[in-house]
C-alpha positions as CSV (number, residue, x, y, z in Angstrom):
1,M,7.9,-20.8,-23.6
2,Y,9.2,-17.5,-22.1
3,F,5.7,-16.5,-21.0
4,D,5.1,-19.7,-19.0
5,D,7.6,-18.9,-16.1
6,N,9.2,-15.5,-16.4
7,P,7.9,-12.2,-15.1
8,H,7.1,-9.7,-17.8
9,R,4.6,-6.9,-18.5
10,R,2.2,-6.8,-21.4
11,F,0.9,-3.8,-23.3
12,N,-2.9,-3.4,-23.9
13,Q,-3.3,-1.8,-27.3
14,L,-7.0,-1.0,-26.6
15,T,-6.4,1.0,-23.3
16,G,-2.7,1.9,-23.5
17,E,-2.2,0.2,-20.1
18,W,0.5,-2.2,-18.9
19,V,-0.1,-5.2,-16.8
20,L,2.5,-7.2,-14.8
21,V,2.4,-10.9,-15.3
22,S,4.1,-13.1,-12.7
23,P,3.3,-16.7,-13.8
24,H,5.7,-18.3,-11.3
25,R,3.7,-16.9,-8.4
26,T,1.2,-19.8,-8.6
27,K,3.7,-21.8,-6.8
28,R,3.6,-19.7,-3.7
29,P,2.1,-21.2,-0.5
30,W,-1.2,-20.0,0.8
31,Q,-1.8,-19.7,4.6
32,G,-5.3,-18.5,4.7
33,Q,-8.7,-19.3,5.9
34,Q,-12.2,-19.1,4.4
35,E,-13.0,-16.0,6.6
36,D,-10.8,-13.3,8.0
37,P,-9.5,-14.2,11.5
38,D,-11.0,-12.6,14.6
39,L,-8.2,-10.4,16.1
40,A,-9.3,-11.3,19.6
41,L,-8.6,-15.0,18.8
42,L,-5.2,-14.7,17.2
43,P,-2.3,-16.0,19.4
44,E,0.8,-13.7,20.2
45,F,2.9,-16.4,18.6
46,D,1.8,-19.0,16.0
47,D,4.2,-21.9,15.5
48,Q,2.6,-22.5,12.0
49,C,3.2,-18.9,10.8
50,Y,6.1,-18.4,8.5
51,L,6.5,-14.8,9.6
52,C,6.7,-15.3,13.4
53,P,10.3,-15.2,14.9
54,G,12.3,-18.4,14.8
55,N,9.9,-20.2,12.4
56,V,10.8,-21.7,9.1
57,R,9.6,-19.8,6.0
58,A,8.1,-21.4,3.0
59,G,11.4,-21.2,1.1
60,G,13.3,-23.0,3.9
61,E,15.0,-20.0,5.6
62,V,14.7,-19.6,9.3
63,N,13.5,-16.3,10.7
64,P,15.8,-14.7,13.3
65,D,14.3,-14.0,16.8
66,Y,13.5,-10.4,15.8
67,A,12.4,-8.0,18.5
68,D,10.7,-5.2,16.4
69,T,10.8,-5.2,12.6
70,F,12.2,-7.7,10.2
71,V,12.9,-7.5,6.4
72,F,13.6,-10.3,3.9
73,T,13.5,-10.8,0.2
74,N,10.3,-12.6,-0.6
75,D,10.7,-16.3,-1.0
76,F,8.1,-16.3,-3.8
77,A,8.8,-12.9,-5.3
78,S,6.8,-11.6,-8.2
79,L,9.9,-10.0,-9.7
80,R,13.5,-11.1,-10.1
81,P,16.5,-8.9,-10.0
82,D,18.0,-10.3,-13.2
83,M,16.7,-11.2,-16.6
84,I,16.5,-15.0,-17.1
85,G,16.8,-16.6,-20.4
86,E,15.7,-14.9,-23.6
87,V,14.0,-11.6,-24.2
88,P,10.2,-12.0,-24.5
89,P,8.9,-12.3,-28.1
90,S,7.5,-8.9,-29.3
91,D,6.7,-7.0,-32.5
92,D,5.2,-3.6,-33.4
93,F,1.7,-4.8,-32.3
94,L,2.0,-7.7,-29.7
95,V,4.3,-5.7,-27.4
96,A,6.0,-7.3,-24.3
97,E,9.0,-6.3,-22.2
98,A,11.1,-8.1,-19.6
99,E,10.4,-6.7,-16.2
100,T,13.0,-7.0,-13.4
101,G,12.9,-6.0,-9.8
102,I,13.1,-6.7,-6.1
103,C,10.3,-7.8,-3.8
104,R,10.8,-7.6,0.0
105,V,8.6,-8.4,3.0
106,I,8.5,-6.3,6.2
107,C,7.3,-7.8,9.3
108,Y,6.0,-4.9,11.5
109,S,6.2,-6.8,14.8
110,P,7.1,-10.2,16.2
111,R,3.5,-10.2,17.7
112,H,1.3,-12.3,15.4
113,D,-1.9,-10.9,16.9
114,L,-1.3,-7.2,16.2
115,S,-1.9,-5.0,13.2
116,M,-1.0,-1.5,12.3
117,A,-4.0,-0.3,14.3
118,R,-2.7,-2.0,17.4
119,L,1.1,-1.5,17.1
120,G,1.1,1.8,19.0
121,V,2.9,4.9,17.6
122,E,6.4,4.1,18.8
123,C,6.3,0.7,17.0
124,A,4.7,2.1,13.9
125,E,7.5,4.8,13.7
126,K,10.0,1.9,13.5
127,V,8.1,0.7,10.5
128,V,8.2,4.2,8.9
129,D,12.0,4.1,9.6
130,V,12.4,0.8,7.8
131,W,10.4,2.2,4.9
132,C,12.7,5.1,4.6
133,S,15.9,3.0,4.8
134,E,14.7,0.5,2.3
135,F,13.5,3.3,0.0
136,A,16.9,5.0,0.2
137,E,18.8,1.8,-0.6
138,L,16.6,0.6,-3.4
139,S,16.1,3.9,-5.1
140,R,19.9,4.4,-5.5
141,R,20.1,1.2,-7.7
142,D,20.6,1.9,-11.4
143,D,18.2,-0.9,-12.3
144,I,15.3,0.5,-10.1
145,K,13.1,3.3,-11.4
146,Y,10.2,3.0,-8.8
147,V,9.8,1.8,-5.3
148,Q,6.3,0.8,-4.3
149,I,5.6,0.4,-0.6
150,F,2.2,-1.3,0.2
151,E,0.2,-3.4,2.5
152,N,-2.6,-5.9,1.9
153,R,-4.7,-6.5,5.0
154,G,-7.4,-9.2,5.1
155,L,-8.0,-12.3,3.2
156,I,-10.4,-10.6,0.8
157,M,-7.5,-8.2,-0.2
158,G,-5.3,-11.0,-1.1
159,C,-3.3,-11.3,2.2
160,S,-2.2,-14.9,2.8
161,N,-1.1,-14.4,6.4
162,P,-2.7,-12.3,9.2
163,H,0.8,-11.6,10.8
164,P,1.3,-7.8,10.7
165,H,3.4,-7.2,7.5
166,G,3.7,-5.2,4.3
167,Q,5.7,-5.4,1.2
168,I,8.0,-3.4,-1.1
169,W,8.2,-4.1,-4.8
170,A,11.0,-2.1,-6.6
171,T,10.6,-2.2,-10.4
172,R,12.8,-1.5,-13.5
173,S,10.0,0.6,-15.0
174,V,7.7,3.2,-13.4
175,P,4.3,1.3,-12.9
176,M,1.0,2.4,-14.5
177,Y,-0.7,4.3,-11.6
178,P,2.3,6.2,-10.3
179,S,3.2,7.1,-13.9
180,M,-0.3,8.6,-14.4
181,E,0.0,10.5,-11.2
182,N,3.4,11.6,-12.2
183,T,2.1,13.0,-15.5
184,R,-1.0,14.7,-13.9
185,Q,1.1,16.4,-11.3
186,A,3.7,17.6,-13.8
187,I,1.0,19.0,-16.2
188,H,-0.7,20.8,-13.4
189,H,2.6,22.3,-12.1
190,A,3.6,23.4,-15.6
191,E,0.2,25.0,-16.3
192,R,-0.4,26.7,-12.9
193,G,3.1,26.9,-11.4
194,E,1.9,25.2,-8.2
195,C,1.7,21.6,-6.7
196,L,-1.5,19.8,-7.5
197,L,-1.8,18.2,-4.1
198,C,-0.8,21.2,-2.1
199,R,-3.6,23.1,-3.8
200,Y,-6.0,20.3,-3.4
201,L,-5.2,20.0,0.3
202,E,-5.8,23.6,0.9
203,R,-9.2,23.3,-0.7
204,E,-10.0,20.3,1.5
205,L,-8.9,22.0,4.7
206,D,-11.1,25.1,3.8
207,A,-14.1,22.9,3.1
208,G,-13.5,20.5,6.1
209,E,-16.4,18.2,5.3
210,R,-14.1,15.4,3.9
211,V,-11.4,15.7,6.5
212,V,-11.4,12.8,9.0
213,F,-8.6,14.1,11.3
214,E,-5.3,15.8,11.2
215,N,-2.2,16.3,13.3
216,D,0.8,18.6,13.1
217,S,2.2,17.1,9.8
218,F,-0.5,15.2,8.1
219,V,-4.2,15.3,7.1
220,V,-6.4,12.2,6.7
221,L,-9.3,12.8,4.4
222,V,-11.7,11.0,2.1
223,P,-10.9,12.2,-1.4
224,F,-13.5,14.1,-3.4
225,W,-13.1,11.5,-6.1
226,A,-13.0,8.4,-3.9
227,V,-14.0,5.1,-5.5
228,W,-14.0,2.7,-2.5
229,P,-16.7,3.2,0.2
230,F,-14.3,4.3,3.0
231,E,-11.4,5.2,0.8
232,T,-8.9,7.6,2.4
233,M,-5.7,9.6,1.7
234,I,-3.0,10.6,4.1
235,L,-1.4,13.9,2.8
236,P,1.6,15.7,4.2
237,R,0.9,19.3,5.0
238,S,4.4,20.3,3.6
239,H,5.4,19.7,0.0
240,M,7.5,16.6,0.1
241,D,8.3,14.5,-3.0
242,S,9.1,11.3,-1.1
243,I,9.2,9.8,2.4
244,L,12.9,10.6,2.6
245,S,12.0,14.3,2.9
246,M,10.4,13.8,6.3
247,N,12.2,14.8,9.5
248,R,11.9,12.9,12.8
249,K,8.9,14.8,13.9
250,Q,7.1,14.1,10.6
251,R,8.0,10.4,10.7
252,A,6.4,10.2,14.2
253,D,3.3,12.1,13.0
254,L,2.9,9.7,10.0
255,A,3.0,6.7,12.4
256,D,0.4,8.5,14.5
257,A,-1.8,9.0,11.5
258,M,-1.7,5.5,10.4
259,V,-2.4,4.0,13.8
260,R,-5.3,6.4,14.4
261,L,-6.8,5.7,11.0
262,G,-6.4,2.0,11.6
263,I,-8.3,2.1,14.9
264,R,-11.1,4.1,13.2
265,Y,-11.3,1.5,10.4
266,D,-11.5,-1.5,12.8
267,N,-14.0,0.4,15.0
268,L,-16.3,1.1,12.0
269,F,-17.7,-2.4,11.9
270,Q,-15.8,-3.9,14.9
271,T,-13.7,-6.2,12.8
272,S,-10.3,-6.6,11.4
273,F,-10.9,-4.1,8.7
274,P,-9.4,-5.1,5.3
275,Y,-7.7,-2.7,3.0
276,S,-4.9,-2.2,0.5
277,M,-2.6,0.7,1.4
278,G,0.1,2.1,-0.8
279,I,2.6,5.0,-0.7
280,H,2.8,6.9,-3.9
281,Q,6.0,9.1,-4.2
282,S,8.4,10.3,-6.8
283,P,10.1,7.8,-9.2
284,S,13.8,7.1,-8.7
285,D,14.6,7.4,-12.4
286,G,16.9,10.5,-12.2
287,G,14.3,12.9,-13.6
288,D,13.0,16.2,-12.2
289,H,10.1,15.2,-10.0
290,S,9.8,18.5,-8.0
291,P,6.0,18.6,-8.7
292,W,5.5,15.3,-6.8
293,H,3.7,15.5,-3.5
294,F,3.9,12.1,-1.7
295,H,0.8,10.5,-0.2
296,L,-0.8,7.4,1.1
297,H,-3.8,5.7,-0.5
298,Y,-6.1,3.4,1.5
299,Y,-8.6,1.3,-0.4
300,P,-10.9,-0.7,1.8
301,P,-13.7,-2.9,0.3
302,L,-16.2,-3.0,3.2
303,L,-19.5,-1.1,2.5
304,R,-22.2,-1.6,5.1
305,S,-20.9,-4.2,7.5
306,R,-18.1,-6.6,8.2
307,S,-19.7,-9.0,5.7
308,V,-21.0,-6.6,3.0
309,K,-18.3,-5.8,0.5
310,K,-18.2,-3.5,-2.5
311,F,-17.5,-5.4,-5.6
312,M,-16.1,-3.9,-8.8
313,V,-18.2,-5.5,-11.4
314,G,-20.5,-4.8,-14.3
315,F,-20.6,-1.1,-14.9
316,E,-17.5,-0.5,-12.8
317,M,-15.4,-3.0,-14.8
318,M,-16.8,-2.0,-18.2
319,A,-17.5,1.7,-18.0
320,M,-16.4,3.7,-14.9
321,S,-16.3,3.5,-11.1
322,Q,-19.5,4.0,-9.2
323,R,-20.3,4.5,-5.5
324,D,-23.5,4.8,-3.5
325,L,-21.9,6.4,-0.4
326,T,-20.8,10.0,-0.8
327,A,-17.2,11.0,0.2
328,E,-18.8,13.5,2.7
329,A,-20.9,10.8,4.3
330,A,-17.9,8.4,4.6
331,A,-15.8,11.1,6.1
332,A,-18.5,11.9,8.7
333,R,-18.8,8.2,9.7
334,L,-15.0,8.0,10.2
335,R,-14.8,11.2,12.1
336,E,-17.4,10.1,14.6
337,L,-15.5,7.0,15.5
338,S,-13.5,6.6,18.8
339,E,-9.8,6.4,18.7
340,V,-9.7,3.7,21.4
341,H,-9.7,0.3,19.6
342,Y,-12.8,-1.7,20.3
343,L,-10.8,-4.6,21.6
344,E,-9.2,-2.3,24.2
345,S,-12.4,-0.7,25.4
346,E,-14.0,-3.7,26.8
């Protein structure tokens, strides 16, 4: 059966949404524990880690002795670059499409015990440079319409290895959430003649109550409409449709913002703070995406402590998102935190 082992996406007639199905991913290895590891107890090098330099990966390849960043094609990728076998069965009601793409892994550092919060700005800037070079290469391909850069941190966010790393999935179609943001930004620009997020950022800077911190090029804030307890966005001050629009100063400032935010997150409950982070930017489908204003989303699940998490269940799953902590209160908590990592202050 085509659906048993081939990546595809399925259309939900009830909601109008698409879901990516990657059945072969069940074969991937899992290097995890029952609890998130204590940052202070992780070794600088783990001979059992398939992301550390010189170690053998799950697919049998040997990592080079890399000194800063290292990129490779995921050994157990959720997407494949070419269609395999027949086209998925589909009709005018049960709609399915083949989905192709490329999945890559980016190791941020050879150090097993680090994270974005503890990389330092210079090393984090190298990660930003890799994102830019990978985005430039992948977005030029005719078979790629969107490049999603993201990081899952922490076991509860689906991260199977604590080694500092992120991923890139480049897809044949524009995924659902970037597509929705694309539509909303285009409509706002057509109706008002201005960028939605430029206007929103101006409002947030005027109010100040949801701004966590800022530097010369970026503003870190808790969005007015935040769903997750300590959800944040990183927004460029200048209108830029993608990360390729950044100059050298702006790349360094993005690295600075990510490191400082990571430190605040870890300091909040003095733990390796879990989150999913993703960069939303203009599609690479050849269309006019001048209304796009690129940005980073951070979705962390912790609510009141390192062990109390926010679960999306019941009303959230069936009706709409709900939160008990206001965006303003969350921003105030994050603003109050030190920018010296708790492991470095002892």
